[in-house]
N, C-alpha and C positions, 0 to 999 in steps of 0.2 A: 386610208385604203391600202397603203403599202403593207401595213401590219397584217391586214386580212389576207393579202396575197401570200405573205410569208407563212401564215398559219395554214393556208390551204396547201401550199407547196410542202409543208411538213406532213400534212395528212397524206398527200400523194406519195411522199417518200416512204411512208410506213406500209403501203399496200403493195401487193404483187404488181410489178410493172406491166404485166399483161392486162390488168384491170384498169390502169390509169386512164385510157381513153374513154371508158364508160363513165367513170366518176367525173371526168372533165366535162363530158357531154351534158350530164344532168346538172352539174354545177353551173355551167354556162347558160343553160336553159333557165334555171331558177334566178340567177343574177340578172339575166335579160328580161325576166318578168318583174324586176324591181324588188326582189327579195333582199332583205338585209341579212347579214351573217352574224352569228354569235358562236364563239368557240369555248369549249369546256374540256378540261382534262378528265378522262375516265379511266377505269381499271384496264380496259382493253385498248387504250389509245385515245386520240383526239376525237371529240364529238363535235360536228358542225351542225348548227341549227339554222334553218332558213325561216325567216319571218316575212310574210307578205308586206309590201309597202304600206305603211300606215297601220299595220296590225300589230297586236301584242301577243297573239297566239301562234305558236310554232306550226308551220306547215309540214316540215319534214326535217329529219336528222340524217346525217351521214354517220354511220358507226362502223367500226372495224370488227370483222369477224374472220374466223379461220378460212371460211369458204370464199371470202372476198369482200370487197367494199359493199356495204349494205345500206339501203335507205329505208327509213321508217317513215311512212306517210300517216299523218293525223287526218283522217277522213271525217272531219266534223260535220260535213254536209253530204255524207254518203247517200242519203235517200234521194238526192237530186240527180245522182248519176249511177246508182247501183245496177242499172241495166247493163253497164259496161263490164261488170264482173264476169259474166258468162263468156265474153269474147277474149278474156285474158289468155295468154299462153298457158299450156298445161302445167308447167313448172310453177307459175305464179298461183294458179288455182290450187294446186296441191299444197303450196306453202300456206295459203289461207286456211285450207281445210285442216292442216296440222297444227295451226295456232291454238293455244289453250282457250278454253271456255272462259268467258267473263263471269267470275263468281258473283259479282254484284248484280248482274242481270238475272241470274238464276235465283240467288238468295242474298239480298243486300247485307244480311247479318254475317255472312261468311267472308267478307272482305273489308279492308280498311275503309272507313266512312269518307276519308279524304280522297280516295282513289276515284278518278272520274270513271263513269261507266264506259263500258266497251260499246261494241257495235252489234246491232241486231239487223240481219239482212238475209235475203234469199239469194242463193247462188245455185244454179243447176237444179232448180226446184226443191232445194233443201234449205230449211231455215237454220241459220247459224247465229250463235251468241258468242262473239269472240272478244278477247282482251284487246284493248286499244293499243297496247304497247307491243304486241307481237303479231297482230292480224295482218297488217299491211307492211310487212318487213321483207324486202326483196333484195337479192344480190343483183347488183348492176352488171349486166352483161349484154351480149349481142342479142340474146333471145328475149330480154325483158325491157331494155331501155325505151323502146318506142311506146310500149304499154305503160311504163312508169310515167313517161312524159304526158301521156293521155290522161292518166288518173290525176296527176298534178295539175294539168290544165283545167280539168273539170272541177277540182277542189278550189283552185284559184278563182275561176269564173263564179262559182257559187258564193265564195266569200266576198267577192266584189259586188254582187247584186243584192 
């Protein structure tokens, strides 16, 4: 456990100090929900993966980006809570809308066959087909953290049932 704390402290040391409380808040929430941590070095810094207790599929990653610490949520059970998307803050909805289209959902021959398919959902009465790696990728900040926790809670609840 001490090694994990050290890795997390290294992640925090690499981000803007103004964003540290937001990353700590989401980290504490996920650890409090029983998530295990996995650490990997990446081109842009340390990536922290959170795996639900007893699960083998990653729930979320912390990644470093220029605009601040970012979380990527793997919404494998999105149909169970897609109604929450319309109530997300404007910045989060715009981020989802800007995410690239999932090529496998549009034409499976245009993407790597090993790539898991993205998400197909309706938000603001518009049908979206988005890439799973960029769709639910949000900067952790004051305007998004409560909504991020809500999405993570919904995904965790769906995975547990």
